[in-house]
C-alpha positions in Angstrom: 134.7 155.8 80.7 132.9 156.8 83.4 131.5 160.5 83.6 129.9 162.5 86.2 127.2 164.4 84.4 126.2 167.9 85.4 122.5 169.6 85.7 123.5 171.1 82.6 123.9 168.0 80.9 121.0 165.9 82.3 118.4 169.4 81.5 119.9 169.5 77.6 119.1 165.6 77.6 115.8 166.1 79.2 114.6 168.4 76.8 115.7 166.2 74.0 113.3 163.4 75.4 110.3 165.9 75.6 111.2 166.2 71.7 110.8 162.5 71.3 107.5 162.6 73.6 106.0 165.2 71.7 106.8 163.4 68.5 105.6 160.1 69.6 102.2 161.5 71.1 101.8 163.2 67.7 102.4 159.8 65.6 99.7 158.5 68.1 97.0 161.2 67.5 97.8 160.5 63.5 96.2 157.3 64.1 93.0 158.2 66.1 90.4 160.8 65.8 87.7 162.7 67.5 88.2 163.2 71.2 91.4 160.6 71.5 93.0 162.7 68.8 92.9 165.9 70.8 93.8 164.5 73.7 96.9 163.4 72.3 97.7 166.7 70.5 97.1 168.3 74.1 100.0 165.7 75.2 102.1 166.6 72.7 101.7 170.1 73.5 102.3 169.6 77.3 105.7 167.9 76.0 106.5 170.9 74.3 105.9 172.9 77.3 107.9 170.7 79.4 110.9 171.1 76.8 110.7 175.0 77.4 110.4 174.4 81.2 113.5 172.4 81.2 115.4 175.1 78.9 114.2 177.5 81.5 115.3 175.8 84.3 118.7 175.2 82.4 119.4 178.9 81.9 119.0 179.3 85.6 121.8 177.0 86.4 124.5 178.3 88.1 128.2 178.3 86.7 128.9 175.2 88.9 126.1 173.4 87.9 127.0 174.0 84.0 131.0 173.2 84.4 132.2 170.1 82.5 133.4 167.4 84.2 135.7 165.9 81.8 138.3 167.1 79.4 136.1 166.9 76.4 137.8 168.6 73.3 135.3 166.7 70.4 132.3 166.8 72.7 131.9 163.4 72.8 129.9 163.8 75.9 127.2 165.6 74.5 127.1 163.1 71.7 126.7 160.3 74.3 123.9 162.2 76.1 122.0 162.5 73.0 122.5 159.0 72.0 120.8 158.0 75.6 118.1 160.4 75.0 117.0 159.3 71.5 117.4 155.4 72.7 116.2 155.0 75.9 112.4 156.6 75.9 109.8 157.3 73.2 112.8 156.6 70.7 110.7 154.8 67.6 108.9 152.7 70.1 106.2 150.7 68.0 102.7 152.3 69.4 100.0 150.1 69.1 97.4 152.2 68.0 94.4 149.6 67.8 92.8 151.2 70.7 93.0 154.4 73.1 93.7 152.0 75.6 96.6 150.5 74.2 98.5 153.8 73.1 97.5 155.2 77.0 99.4 152.0 78.2 102.2 152.4 75.8 102.5 156.0 76.9 102.5 155.0 80.7 105.3 152.8 80.1 107.5 155.0 78.1 106.9 158.0 80.8 107.7 155.5 83.2 111.2 154.6 81.9 112.0 157.9 81.7 111.4 158.2 85.4 113.4 155.2 86.0 116.1 156.9 83.4 116.4 160.3 85.3 116.5 158.6 88.6 119.6 156.4 87.1 121.1 160.0 85.9 120.3 161.1 89.3 123.2 158.9 90.4 125.6 160.2 88.2 125.0 164.0 88.9 127.3 164.8 91.9 125.1 167.1 94.4 127.9 169.8 93.5 126.8 170.0 90.3 122.9 170.1 90.6 121.5 166.6 91.7 118.6 167.9 93.2 117.3 169.5 90.0 116.8 166.3 88.7 113.9 166.2 91.2 111.9 168.8 89.3 112.3 166.8 86.2 111.1 163.6 87.9 107.8 165.4 89.4 107.1 167.0 85.9 107.2 163.4 84.6 105.3 161.7 87.0 102.6 164.1 86.8 102.2 162.9 82.9 101.6 159.6 84.6 98.9 161.0 86.6 97.2 162.2 83.6 97.7 159.6 81.4 96.4 157.2 84.5 93.4 159.3 84.8 92.6 159.1 81.4 93.3 155.5 81.2 90.9 155.0 84.2 88.1 157.0 82.6 88.3 155.1 79.2 87.6 151.8 80.8 84.7 152.9 82.8 83.1 153.6 79.5 
């Protein structure tokens, strides 16, 4: 069955992915110390902030952007969305904790996966149901990649 998702659905999924990302960074932080630990904890906090940002954005959606697109008396679409969010990005990823460089590379890969995921979801959200709102999510994730890439470049210069 093909669903047309609305912006509310996607923002809810984004919130779950941010929770997963925060968990990823906290697990990585547990494996390092010093400045690297602090950096990863900062990233986890940023994921927490992004979750709040997406929740705020979701609260500002119009009723048209929240309307259900299918008859779903058992809330199966909700379960499907959570399964997607939990299995596509940051879910039980094996973190290579052998070095901070490896952790950053895994994090960049996960952030790229999230952007690809959101770009695909963007195609599943009709314009009238808030497709343009996904651009805000994608911009947030792109900022994560810029931050991680700068840290990786600085690490390589040491």
